[in-house]
Backbone as JSON Lines, residues from 0, in Angstrom:
{"i":0,"aa":"M","n":[127.82,155.54,82.84],"ca":[126.46,156.81,82.93],"c":[126.71,157.3,83.89]}
{"i":1,"aa":"T","n":[125.79,158.22,83.83],"ca":[126.6,159.79,84.97],"c":[124.98,159.97,85.65]}
{"i":2,"aa":"F","n":[124.96,159.7,86.76],"ca":[123.95,160.11,87.63],"c":[124.17,161.65,88.27]}
{"i":3,"aa":"L","n":[122.66,162.24,88.17],"ca":[122.26,163.8,89.02],"c":[121.99,163.46,89.71]}
{"i":4,"aa":"K","n":[122.82,164.04,90.79],"ca":[122.69,164.45,92.37],"c":[121.82,165.44,92.63]}
{"i":5,"aa":"I","n":[120.44,165.46,93.37],"ca":[120.19,166.23,93.89],"c":[120.27,166.4,95.46]}
{"i":6,"aa":"K","n":[120.64,167.61,95.58],"ca":[120.64,167.87,97.41],"c":[119.57,168.7,97.62]}
{"i":7,"aa":"K","n":[119.53,168.11,98.84],"ca":[117.93,168.82,99.74],"c":[118.62,169.46,100.35]}
{"i":8,"aa":"S","n":[117.88,171.12,100.23],"ca":[118.44,171.85,101.2],"c":[118.04,171.21,102.94]}
{"i":9,"aa":"S","n":[118.15,171.42,103.74],"ca":[118.09,171.95,105.41],"c":[117.42,172.38,105.97]}
{"i":10,"aa":"A","n":[117.7,173.95,105.46],"ca":[117.34,175.04,105.97],"c":[115.98,175.54,106.36]}
{"i":11,"aa":"I","n":[115.43,176.01,107.41],"ca":[114.12,176.14,108.28],"c":[114.02,177.59,106.86]}
{"i":12,"aa":"P","n":[112.32,177.69,106.51],"ca":[112.14,178.59,106.21],"c":[112.08,179.62,106.89]}
{"i":13,"aa":"A","n":[112.34,181.26,106.44],"ca":[112.53,182.01,107.24],"c":[111.23,183.28,107.47]}
{"i":14,"aa":"F","n":[110.5,183.84,108.47],"ca":[109.14,184.34,108.47],"c":[109.83,185.5,107.18]}
{"i":15,"aa":"T","n":[108.8,185.94,106.32],"ca":[108.67,186.91,105.96],"c":[108.41,188.52,106.21]}
{"i":16,"aa":"L","n":[108.7,189.53,105.5],"ca":[108.41,191.01,106.31],"c":[107.1,190.84,106.59]}
{"i":17,"aa":"I","n":[106.22,190.05,106.08],"ca":[104.58,190.4,106.0],"c":[104.05,189.77,107.35]}
{"i":18,"aa":"E","n":[104.58,188.72,107.61],"ca":[103.97,188.1,108.13],"c":[104.63,188.55,110.13]}
{"i":19,"aa":"V","n":[106.08,189.05,110.2],"ca":[106.73,189.52,111.04],"c":[105.43,190.7,111.9]}
{"i":20,"aa":"V","n":[105.14,191.34,110.79],"ca":[104.58,192.73,110.66],"c":[103.25,192.72,111.43]}
{"i":21,"aa":"I","n":[102.53,191.24,110.79],"ca":[101.09,191.1,111.16],"c":[101.65,190.56,112.3]}
{"i":22,"aa":"G","n":[102.31,189.91,113.05],"ca":[102.45,189.07,114.35],"c":[102.57,190.55,115.3]}
{"i":23,"aa":"I","n":[103.83,191.22,115.39],"ca":[103.37,192.2,116.13],"c":[102.34,193.61,116.35]}
{"i":24,"aa":"A","n":[101.14,193.34,115.06],"ca":[100.5,193.89,115.1],"c":[99.07,193.17,116.09]}
{"i":25,"aa":"V","n":[99.25,191.91,115.82],"ca":[98.39,191.09,117.01],"c":[99.04,191.02,117.91]}
{"i":26,"aa":"L","n":[99.64,191.19,118.37],"ca":[100.62,191.54,119.83],"c":[100.26,192.79,120.46]}
{"i":27,"aa":"S","n":[100.8,193.68,119.06],"ca":[100.56,195.08,119.86],"c":[99.07,195.16,120.85]}
{"i":28,"aa":"A","n":[97.74,194.48,119.8],"ca":[96.34,194.59,119.73],"c":[95.85,193.85,120.97]}
{"i":29,"aa":"L","n":[96.76,192.53,121.29],"ca":[96.27,192.19,122.46],"c":[96.73,192.64,123.83]}
{"i":30,"aa":"L","n":[98.18,193.1,123.67],"ca":[98.74,194.21,124.48],"c":[98.08,195.86,125.13]}
{"i":31,"aa":"T","n":[97.12,196.17,123.84],"ca":[96.59,197.69,124.11],"c":[94.97,196.65,124.87]}
{"i":32,"aa":"A","n":[94.72,195.86,124.7],"ca":[93.13,195.02,124.96],"c":[93.38,194.41,126.26]}
{"i":33,"aa":"M","n":[94.48,194.22,126.77],"ca":[94.51,193.95,128.55],"c":[94.82,195.08,128.98]}
{"i":34,"aa":"T","n":[95.75,196.3,128.59],"ca":[95.92,197.68,128.92],"c":[94.23,198.1,129.55]}
{"i":35,"aa":"S","n":[93.71,198.34,128.35],"ca":[92.53,199.11,128.73],"c":[91.76,198.26,129.64]}
{"i":36,"aa":"L","n":[91.59,197.01,129.6],"ca":[90.53,196.4,130.37],"c":[91.29,196.45,131.8]}
{"i":37,"aa":"T","n":[92.55,196.6,132.07],"ca":[92.89,196.25,133.67],"c":[92.92,198.17,134.37]}
{"i":38,"aa":"I","n":[92.67,199.05,132.99],"ca":[92.13,200.53,133.37],"c":[91.08,200.56,133.78]}
{"i":39,"aa":"T","n":[89.83,199.73,133.12],"ca":[89.04,200.24,133.4],"c":[88.21,198.99,134.14]}
{"i":40,"aa":"S","n":[88.93,198.18,134.86],"ca":[88.66,197.43,136.02],"c":[89.37,198.37,136.91]}
{"i":41,"aa":"L","n":[90.02,199.11,137.34],"ca":[90.87,199.71,138.38],"c":[89.97,200.67,138.53]}
{"i":42,"aa":"R","n":[89.37,201.36,137.68],"ca":[88.0,202.64,137.34],"c":[87.06,201.98,138.08]}
{"i":43,"aa":"A","n":[86.58,200.75,137.7],"ca":[85.43,200.33,138.78],"c":[85.82,199.96,139.73]}
{"i":44,"aa":"N","n":[86.44,199.48,139.92],"ca":[86.6,199.7,141.8],"c":[86.97,200.69,142.39]}
{"i":45,"aa":"Q","n":[87.53,201.93,141.76],"ca":[87.28,203.37,142.35],"c":[86.19,203.93,142.59]}
{"i":46,"aa":"A","n":[85.22,203.49,141.25],"ca":[83.84,204.06,141.2],"c":[83.44,203.59,142.18]}
{"i":47,"aa":"N","n":[83.29,202.56,142.53],"ca":[82.52,201.48,143.52],"c":[83.23,201.83,145.12]}
{"i":48,"aa":"I","n":[84.34,201.99,145.35],"ca":[85.0,202.54,146.67],"c":[84.42,203.75,146.8]}
{"i":49,"aa":"N","n":[84.46,204.67,145.94],"ca":[83.35,205.78,146.25],"c":[82.43,205.61,146.4]}
{"i":50,"aa":"Q","n":[81.25,205.44,145.89],"ca":[79.83,205.04,145.97],"c":[79.57,204.33,147.32]}
{"i":51,"aa":"L","n":[80.65,203.45,148.04],"ca":[80.14,202.61,148.9],"c":[80.61,203.94,150.39]}
{"i":52,"aa":"T","n":[81.88,204.7,150.31],"ca":[81.96,205.78,150.81],"c":[80.98,206.77,151.12]}
{"i":53,"aa":"A","n":[80.68,207.07,150.07],"ca":[79.53,207.83,149.78],"c":[77.76,207.43,150.53]}
{"i":54,"aa":"Y","n":[77.84,206.14,150.35],"ca":[76.54,205.56,151.32],"c":[76.73,205.62,152.96]}
{"i":55,"aa":"Y","n":[77.76,205.63,152.93],"ca":[78.3,205.09,154.22],"c":[77.77,206.21,154.93]}
{"i":56,"aa":"L","n":[78.7,207.52,154.01],"ca":[78.37,209.06,154.61],"c":[77.56,209.48,154.84]}
{"i":57,"aa":"A","n":[76.35,209.34,153.66],"ca":[75.1,209.14,153.88],"c":[74.35,208.58,154.94]}
{"i":58,"aa":"Q","n":[74.31,207.37,155.27],"ca":[73.82,206.36,156.04],"c":[74.15,207.17,157.49]}
{"i":59,"aa":"E","n":[75.2,207.23,157.64],"ca":[75.88,208.16,158.84],"c":[74.57,209.75,159.96]}
{"i":60,"aa":"G","n":[74.88,210.42,158.33],"ca":[74.13,211.54,158.81],"c":[72.39,210.79,158.99]}
{"i":61,"aa":"V","n":[71.89,210.08,158.11],"ca":[70.49,209.58,158.45],"c":[70.19,209.15,159.93]}
{"i":62,"aa":"E","n":[71.53,208.07,160.22],"ca":[71.88,207.65,161.6],"c":[72.02,208.56,162.77]}
{"i":63,"aa":"S","n":[72.28,209.57,162.65],"ca":[72.68,210.26,163.44],"c":[71.46,211.18,164.36]}
{"i":64,"aa":"F","n":[70.54,211.42,163.11],"ca":[69.15,212.1,163.69],"c":[68.49,210.94,164.26]}
{"i":65,"aa":"R","n":[68.43,209.78,163.75],"ca":[67.44,208.7,164.78],"c":[68.56,208.68,166.08]}
{"i":66,"aa":"N","n":[69.72,208.78,166.0],"ca":[70.63,208.58,167.81],"c":[70.11,209.76,168.19]}
{"i":67,"aa":"M","n":[69.66,210.8,168.04],"ca":[69.61,212.3,168.67],"c":[68.19,212.13,169.26]}
{"i":68,"aa":"R","n":[67.57,211.7,168.17],"ca":[65.87,211.24,168.38],"c":[65.84,210.58,169.94]}
{"i":69,"aa":"D","n":[66.2,209.34,169.72],"ca":[66.06,208.41,171.17],"c":[66.97,209.19,172.22]}
{"i":70,"aa":"G","n":[68.16,209.84,171.96],"ca":[68.6,210.16,172.97],"c":[67.77,211.33,173.93]}
{"i":71,"aa":"N","n":[67.21,212.35,173.03],"ca":[66.3,213.56,173.18],"c":[65.05,212.27,174.56]}
{"i":72,"aa":"W","n":[64.85,211.1,174.13],"ca":[63.84,210.89,175.43],"c":[64.21,210.08,176.27]}
{"i":73,"aa":"L","n":[65.44,209.86,175.67],"ca":[66.67,209.37,177.46],"c":[66.63,210.8,178.38]}
{"i":74,"aa":"Q","n":[66.98,211.55,177.58],"ca":[67.34,212.73,178.53],"c":[65.96,213.65,178.69]}
{"i":75,"aa":"N","n":[64.8,212.93,178.84],"ca":[63.53,213.68,178.62],"c":[63.67,214.91,178.3]}
{"i":76,"aa":"Q","n":[63.7,215.35,176.81],"ca":[63.07,216.06,176.03],"c":[62.13,215.52,174.85]}
{"i":77,"aa":"D","n":[61.61,216.84,174.28],"ca":[61.08,216.51,173.19],"c":[61.92,216.07,172.32]}
{"i":78,"aa":"Y","n":[61.2,214.9,171.0],"ca":[61.88,214.21,170.59],"c":[62.53,214.56,169.35]}
{"i":79,"aa":"N","n":[62.2,216.08,168.99],"ca":[62.82,216.52,168.11],"c":[63.58,218.19,168.65]}
{"i":80,"aa":"G","n":[63.96,217.82,169.71],"ca":[64.79,219.23,170.43],"c":[66.03,218.84,171.1]}
{"i":81,"aa":"G","n":[66.6,219.29,172.33],"ca":[67.55,218.62,172.77],"c":[69.11,219.82,172.32]}
{"i":82,"aa":"A","n":[67.93,221.02,171.81],"ca":[69.43,222.22,171.65],"c":[70.62,222.32,172.4]}
{"i":83,"aa":"S","n":[70.75,222.04,173.83],"ca":[71.41,221.97,174.88],"c":[72.35,220.9,174.7]}
{"i":84,"aa":"F","n":[72.31,219.44,173.83],"ca":[73.06,218.77,173.96],"c":[73.5,218.84,172.82]}
{"i":85,"aa":"W","n":[72.81,218.84,171.4],"ca":[73.36,218.9,170.05],"c":[73.65,220.04,169.52]}
{"i":86,"aa":"G","n":[73.75,221.36,170.3],"ca":[74.11,222.51,169.45],"c":[72.95,223.15,169.09]}
{"i":87,"aa":"T","n":[71.66,222.7,168.12],"ca":[70.46,223.05,168.04],"c":[69.46,222.26,168.06]}
{"i":88,"aa":"A","n":[68.39,222.35,168.34],"ca":[67.11,221.43,168.02],"c":[66.91,221.11,166.84]}
{"i":89,"aa":"F","n":[65.86,219.99,166.29],"ca":[65.78,219.83,164.82],"c":[64.24,219.98,164.52]}
{"i":90,"aa":"D","n":[63.83,220.91,164.91],"ca":[62.28,220.62,164.8],"c":[61.62,221.84,163.74]}
{"i":91,"aa":"Q","n":[62.83,222.4,163.12],"ca":[62.42,223.48,162.15],"c":[62.83,222.97,160.52]}
{"i":92,"aa":"E","n":[62.3,222.95,159.52],"ca":[62.06,222.54,158.02],"c":[63.95,223.33,158.26]}
{"i":93,"aa":"G","n":[64.52,222.73,157.16],"ca":[65.34,223.51,156.68],"c":[66.93,222.45,156.22]}
{"i":94,"aa":"Y","n":[68.14,223.15,156.08],"ca":[69.22,222.33,156.16],"c":[70.15,222.15,156.96]}
{"i":95,"aa":"Y","n":[70.42,221.5,157.16],"ca":[71.63,221.41,158.13],"c":[73.04,220.23,157.94]}
{"i":96,"aa":"T","n":[73.6,219.99,159.23],"ca":[74.93,219.71,158.94],"c":[75.52,218.92,160.27]}
{"i":97,"aa":"V","n":[75.87,217.68,160.51],"ca":[76.33,217.03,161.58],"c":[77.56,216.39,161.69]}
{"i":98,"aa":"D","n":[78.06,216.68,162.79],"ca":[79.44,216.27,162.96],"c":[79.43,215.04,164.57]}
{"i":99,"aa":"F","n":[80.12,213.56,163.82],"ca":[80.28,212.65,164.78],"c":[81.46,213.6,166.26]}
{"i":100,"aa":"R","n":[80.85,213.42,167.06],"ca":[82.32,214.01,168.04],"c":[83.21,212.64,168.38]}
{"i":101,"aa":"P","n":[84.57,212.42,167.93],"ca":[85.36,211.58,168.27],"c":[86.17,211.53,169.48]}
{"i":102,"aa":"S","n":[85.76,212.67,170.24],"ca":[86.61,212.66,171.34],"c":[85.66,212.51,172.57]}
{"i":103,"aa":"W","n":[85.77,210.99,173.24],"ca":[84.88,210.69,174.21],"c":[85.45,211.38,175.7]}
{"i":104,"aa":"D","n":[86.6,211.64,175.57],"ca":[87.31,212.17,176.92],"c":[86.7,213.61,177.35]}
{"i":105,"aa":"T","n":[85.33,214.19,176.88],"ca":[85.48,215.04,176.71],"c":[84.05,215.08,178.26]}
{"i":106,"aa":"I","n":[84.25,216.37,179.13],"ca":[82.64,216.27,179.41],"c":[81.12,216.66,179.15]}
{"i":107,"aa":"D","n":[81.72,217.09,177.89],"ca":[80.53,216.93,176.79],"c":[79.57,215.8,176.89]}
{"i":108,"aa":"P","n":[78.42,215.17,176.73],"ca":[77.63,213.76,177.19],"c":[77.26,213.64,175.47]}
{"i":109,"aa":"S","n":[77.54,214.74,174.73],"ca":[77.01,214.47,173.29],"c":[77.6,214.34,172.08]}
{"i":110,"aa":"P","n":[77.27,212.79,171.75],"ca":[78.17,212.18,170.66],"c":[78.25,213.2,169.04]}
{"i":111,"aa":"W","n":[77.54,214.11,168.88],"ca":[76.8,214.65,167.89],"c":[77.18,216.02,167.92]}
{"i":112,"aa":"E","n":[77.3,216.83,167.28],"ca":[77.06,218.27,167.03],"c":[76.44,218.61,165.91]}
{"i":113,"aa":"L","n":[75.26,219.38,166.1],"ca":[74.5,219.94,164.95],"c":[74.2,221.5,164.52]}
{"i":114,"aa":"H","n":[74.16,221.66,163.23],"ca":[74.35,223.49,163.24],"c":[72.84,223.33,162.05]}
{"i":115,"aa":"Y","n":[72.26,224.0,161.79],"ca":[71.08,224.58,161.26],"c":[71.21,225.95,160.36]}
{"i":116,"aa":"Y","n":[71.09,225.92,159.24],"ca":[71.22,226.6,158.38],"c":[69.85,227.58,157.68]}
{"i":117,"aa":"G","n":[68.84,227.45,158.4],"ca":[67.73,227.88,157.96],"c":[67.45,227.1,156.54]}
{"i":118,"aa":"N","n":[65.87,228.02,155.92],"ca":[65.39,227.43,155.46],"c":[64.75,228.54,153.94]}
{"i":119,"aa":"D","n":[65.29,229.41,154.0],"ca":[64.96,230.51,153.14],"c":[65.56,230.6,151.69]}
{"i":120,"aa":"A","n":[65.67,231.72,150.78],"ca":[66.38,231.12,149.8],"c":[67.95,231.4,149.46]}
{"i":121,"aa":"N","n":[68.54,231.66,151.1],"ca":[70.14,231.52,150.92],"c":[70.27,230.23,151.22]}
{"i":122,"aa":"A","n":[69.43,229.26,152.05],"ca":[69.97,228.46,153.07],"c":[71.19,227.62,152.31]}
{"i":123,"aa":"L","n":[70.82,227.17,151.14],"ca":[71.33,226.03,150.42],"c":[72.91,226.35,150.35]}
{"i":124,"aa":"D","n":[72.61,227.67,149.55],"ca":[74.06,227.92,149.77],"c":[75.06,227.93,150.47]}
{"i":125,"aa":"F","n":[74.51,228.86,152.16],"ca":[75.04,228.97,152.89],"c":[75.4,227.31,153.26]}
{"i":126,"aa":"V","n":[74.57,226.52,153.36],"ca":[74.53,225.06,153.87],"c":[76.03,224.31,152.83]}
{"i":127,"aa":"L","n":[75.95,224.75,151.49],"ca":[77.0,224.56,150.86],"c":[78.55,224.69,151.03]}
{"i":128,"aa":"E","n":[78.6,225.78,151.64],"ca":[79.8,226.72,151.91],"c":[80.47,225.51,153.38]}
{"i":129,"aa":"K","n":[79.41,224.89,153.97],"ca":[79.89,224.36,155.39],"c":[80.38,223.05,154.85]}
{"i":130,"aa":"A","n":[79.58,222.36,153.54],"ca":[79.31,221.17,153.5],"c":[80.79,220.31,153.9]}
{"i":131,"aa":"D","n":[81.95,220.83,152.81],"ca":[83.14,219.99,152.88],"c":[82.98,218.7,153.91]}
{"i":132,"aa":"L","n":[83.79,218.17,153.47],"ca":[84.3,217.16,154.86],"c":[85.66,216.65,154.7]}
{"i":133,"aa":"Y","n":[86.16,216.83,156.24],"ca":[88.01,216.44,156.36],"c":[87.88,214.77,156.56]}
{"i":134,"aa":"K","n":[88.97,214.19,156.0],"ca":[89.57,212.76,156.84],"c":[90.16,213.1,157.95]}
{"i":135,"aa":"V","n":[89.66,212.69,158.63],"ca":[90.22,213.04,160.47],"c":[90.85,211.63,160.82]}
{"i":136,"aa":"N","n":[91.91,211.84,161.21],"ca":[92.9,210.89,161.63],"c":[93.14,210.55,163.12]}
{"i":137,"aa":"K","n":[92.48,210.21,164.08],"ca":[93.54,210.21,166.06],"c":[93.79,208.63,165.81]}
{"i":138,"aa":"D","n":[94.46,208.72,166.03],"ca":[95.35,207.37,166.5],"c":[94.8,206.26,165.86]}
{"i":139,"aa":"S","n":[94.97,206.17,164.45],"ca":[94.61,205.5,163.12],"c":[93.22,205.22,162.89]}
{"i":140,"aa":"I","n":[92.4,205.98,163.81],"ca":[90.83,205.69,163.77],"c":[90.42,206.81,162.93]}
{"i":141,"aa":"F","n":[89.35,206.74,161.78],"ca":[89.46,207.91,160.74],"c":[87.92,207.89,161.14]}
{"i":142,"aa":"F","n":[87.65,209.5,161.04],"ca":[86.17,210.06,160.88],"c":[86.4,211.03,159.59]}
{"i":143,"aa":"Y","n":[84.99,211.03,159.38],"ca":[85.17,211.97,158.36],"c":[83.99,213.15,159.09]}
{"i":144,"aa":"L","n":[84.62,215.04,159.2],"ca":[84.08,215.82,159.93],"c":[83.76,216.84,159.05]}
{"i":145,"aa":"H","n":[83.03,217.89,159.41],"ca":[83.23,219.19,158.48],"c":[84.46,220.25,159.17]}
{"i":146,"aa":"T","n":[84.59,220.16,160.64],"ca":[86.0,220.8,161.03],"c":[86.59,220.21,161.85]}
{"i":147,"aa":"V","n":[87.85,220.58,162.06],"ca":[88.69,219.22,162.59],"c":[89.11,219.9,164.13]}
{"i":148,"aa":"P","n":[88.85,218.67,164.99],"ca":[89.22,218.91,166.18],"c":[90.97,219.25,166.25]}
{"i":149,"aa":"T","n":[91.4,219.94,167.36],"ca":[92.43,220.57,167.71],"c":[93.33,219.17,168.1]}
{"i":150,"aa":"G","n":[94.7,219.36,167.79],"ca":[95.31,217.59,167.82],"c":[94.91,216.59,167.05]}
{"i":151,"aa":"Y","n":[94.57,216.55,166.37],"ca":[93.39,215.58,165.0],"c":[94.74,215.96,163.74]}
{"i":152,"aa":"D","n":[95.01,215.15,163.11],"ca":[95.7,215.27,161.72],"c":[94.29,214.82,160.78]}
{"i":153,"aa":"A","n":[94.66,215.58,159.94],"ca":[93.42,215.73,159.02],"c":[93.56,216.1,157.23]}
{"i":154,"aa":"E","n":[93.2,215.61,156.4],"ca":[93.12,216.08,155.01],"c":[91.76,216.21,154.28]}
{"i":155,"aa":"V","n":[91.54,217.08,153.17],"ca":[90.76,217.2,152.31],"c":[89.96,215.91,152.12]}
{"i":156,"aa":"S","n":[88.87,215.48,151.92],"ca":[88.33,214.48,151.03],"c":[87.46,215.05,150.05]}
{"i":157,"aa":"P","n":[87.22,214.13,149.64],"ca":[86.8,214.35,147.99],"c":[85.23,214.47,148.38]}
{"i":158,"aa":"Y","n":[84.49,214.21,149.41],"ca":[83.6,213.63,149.73],"c":[82.49,215.53,150.27]}
{"i":159,"aa":"S","n":[81.4,215.76,149.98],"ca":[80.88,217.01,150.66],"c":[79.63,216.22,151.55]}
{"i":160,"aa":"R","n":[78.6,217.01,152.54],"ca":[77.39,216.39,153.1],"c":[76.89,217.44,153.84]}
{"i":161,"aa":"Y","n":[75.13,217.18,153.08],"ca":[74.07,218.2,153.94],"c":[72.75,217.35,154.18]}
{"i":162,"aa":"L","n":[72.29,217.73,154.89],"ca":[71.06,217.23,155.48],"c":[69.82,218.18,155.32]}
{"i":163,"aa":"I","n":[68.32,217.7,154.8],"ca":[67.59,218.35,154.52],"c":[66.61,217.54,155.43]}
{"i":164,"aa":"L","n":[65.76,218.36,156.11],"ca":[64.62,218.05,157.06],"c":[63.09,218.83,156.58]}
{"i":165,"aa":"R","n":[62.5,217.77,156.51],"ca":[61.23,218.13,155.77],"c":[59.97,217.25,157.08]}
{"i":166,"aa":"P","n":[59.21,218.23,157.81],"ca":[58.41,217.59,158.77],"c":[57.04,217.49,158.03]}
{"i":167,"aa":"D","n":[56.11,216.49,158.53],"ca":[54.97,216.4,158.13],"c":[54.16,217.9,157.84]}
{"i":168,"aa":"P","n":[53.92,218.07,156.83],"ca":[52.83,218.95,156.38],"c":[51.58,218.77,157.2]}
{"i":169,"aa":"D","n":[50.93,217.78,157.71],"ca":[50.15,217.9,158.38],"c":[49.95,217.88,159.8]}
{"i":170,"aa":"G","n":[51.52,218.36,160.28],"ca":[51.24,218.24,161.67],"c":[51.58,217.47,162.56]}
{"i":171,"aa":"H","n":[51.71,216.42,161.48],"ca":[51.76,214.84,162.75],"c":[53.87,214.83,163.34]}
{"i":172,"aa":"E","n":[53.12,214.08,164.04],"ca":[54.75,214.29,164.9],"c":[55.85,212.87,164.44]}
{"i":173,"aa":"W","n":[56.01,213.68,163.13],"ca":[57.07,212.73,162.22],"c":[57.85,214.02,161.33]}
{"i":174,"aa":"F","n":[59.16,213.12,160.86],"ca":[59.13,214.18,160.15],"c":[60.49,213.29,158.94]}
{"i":175,"aa":"E","n":[61.48,214.04,158.08],"ca":[61.46,213.12,156.8],"c":[63.08,213.56,156.84]}
{"i":176,"aa":"V","n":[63.98,213.29,157.41],"ca":[65.76,213.43,156.73],"c":[65.81,213.16,155.67]}
{"i":177,"aa":"T","n":[66.95,214.12,154.92],"ca":[67.57,213.42,153.52],"c":[68.74,213.32,153.58]}
{"i":178,"aa":"A","n":[69.49,212.8,153.65],"ca":[71.18,213.1,153.56],"c":[71.91,213.36,152.19]}
{"i":179,"aa":"V","n":[72.65,213.87,151.96],"ca":[73.1,214.13,150.55],"c":[74.57,214.1,150.27]}
{"i":180,"aa":"V","n":[75.02,213.54,150.12],"ca":[76.15,213.74,149.87],"c":[76.82,213.66,148.12]}
{"i":181,"aa":"F","n":[77.69,214.61,148.18],"ca":[78.23,214.98,146.46],"c":[79.85,214.72,146.51]}
{"i":182,"aa":"W","n":[80.18,214.25,145.38],"ca":[81.54,214.31,144.53],"c":[81.94,214.93,143.57]}
{"i":183,"aa":"F","n":[83.17,214.69,143.03],"ca":[83.53,214.6,141.95],"c":[84.12,213.18,141.46]}
{"i":184,"aa":"E","n":[83.64,213.1,140.68],"ca":[85.09,211.78,140.19],"c":[85.0,211.72,138.76]}
{"i":185,"aa":"R","n":[86.33,211.53,138.6],"ca":[86.69,211.83,137.38],"c":[86.26,213.25,136.4]}
{"i":186,"aa":"N","n":[86.35,214.32,137.34],"ca":[85.97,215.31,136.63],"c":[84.37,215.9,136.69]}
{"i":187,"aa":"R","n":[83.95,214.5,136.6],"ca":[81.92,214.47,137.04],"c":[81.21,214.47,138.06]}
{"i":188,"aa":"A","n":[80.42,215.68,138.26],"ca":[79.73,215.53,140.01],"c":[78.94,214.1,139.82]}
{"i":189,"aa":"Q","n":[79.28,214.07,141.44],"ca":[78.52,212.62,141.77],"c":[77.63,212.77,142.98]}
{"i":190,"aa":"T","n":[76.29,212.63,142.35],"ca":[75.53,212.65,143.93],"c":[74.75,211.5,144.33]}
{"i":191,"aa":"L","n":[74.76,211.24,145.8],"ca":[73.89,209.83,146.48],"c":[73.09,210.68,147.47]}
{"i":192,"aa":"E","n":[72.0,210.31,147.67],"ca":[70.6,210.79,148.75],"c":[70.46,209.42,149.5]}
{"i":193,"aa":"V","n":[70.09,209.42,150.39],"ca":[69.4,208.77,151.63],"c":[68.78,209.18,152.08]}
{"i":194,"aa":"S","n":[67.26,208.54,152.43],"ca":[65.9,209.48,153.15],"c":[65.39,208.1,153.89]}
{"i":195,"aa":"T","n":[64.81,209.11,155.05],"ca":[64.17,208.18,155.87],"c":[63.2,208.88,156.45]}
{"i":196,"aa":"E","n":[62.03,208.19,157.56],"ca":[61.08,209.03,158.15],"c":[61.13,208.59,159.35]}
{"i":197,"aa":"L","n":[61.31,209.71,160.11],"ca":[61.63,209.73,161.45],"c":[60.28,210.04,162.52]}
{"i":198,"aa":"S","n":[59.88,209.25,163.31],"ca":[58.6,209.46,164.04],"c":[58.93,209.82,166.23]}
{"i":199,"aa":"N","n":[57.74,210.36,166.48],"ca":[58.03,210.51,167.47],"c":[57.38,209.31,168.6]}
{"i":200,"aa":"W","n":[58.23,208.12,168.27],"ca":[57.51,206.55,168.92],"c":[57.3,206.39,170.22]}
{"i":201,"aa":"R","n":[57.94,207.36,170.93],"ca":[57.43,207.15,172.46],"c":[56.39,208.17,172.8]}
{"i":202,"aa":"Q","n":[56.15,209.27,172.08],"ca":[54.98,210.01,172.05],"c":[54.99,210.9,173.5]}
{"i":203,"aa":"G","n":[56.25,211.67,173.01],"ca":[56.95,212.46,174.11],"c":[58.01,211.97,174.84]}
{"i":204,"aa":"P","n":[58.1,213.18,175.77],"ca":[59.32,212.85,176.8],"c":[59.08,212.05,178.37]}
{"i":205,"aa":"L","n":[60.04,211.39,178.85],"ca":[59.92,210.03,180.18],"c":[58.6,211.08,181.1]}
């Protein structure tokens, strides 16, 4: 009697070309999605940093007027005067720039330097020419200034800032100050504004 022996193959079935192509496509799609998510996250983080920096600069501009108003009272000046301390008074409607003076070793008692550019048709164009801010470094302490003091390292920042002062139309002793900060983000213009109202809360000098 003859027996027929059937030998079973122990070879592992190989992937077909279609399966390989599908696998590569799925992996590529996954890598693309992960890369896109990473890029989006980085852009969002940079946008958040830009927004926070712009808000800081705007808030600094507004607070400078608050500080000058209070400083005027301590110096026995009108609340919106003090031209001898700040470079100009802020009793006129229109456009301004302000800089923090980082050099405390000067005999000048003022921590702020204020400039007024008027309120006529050309004032906005004029202040825009002076609005650019530099990131200034002195002994690893950083400031954003419109002009670079002698002896300080600086680089051009993406930010610009100016301030708008509007007095009370009814003649009361208060004014609104608005800080406008603008910059470009991925070739798109961005603007941030912060406003507050400041009054003659001490009702005159000492």
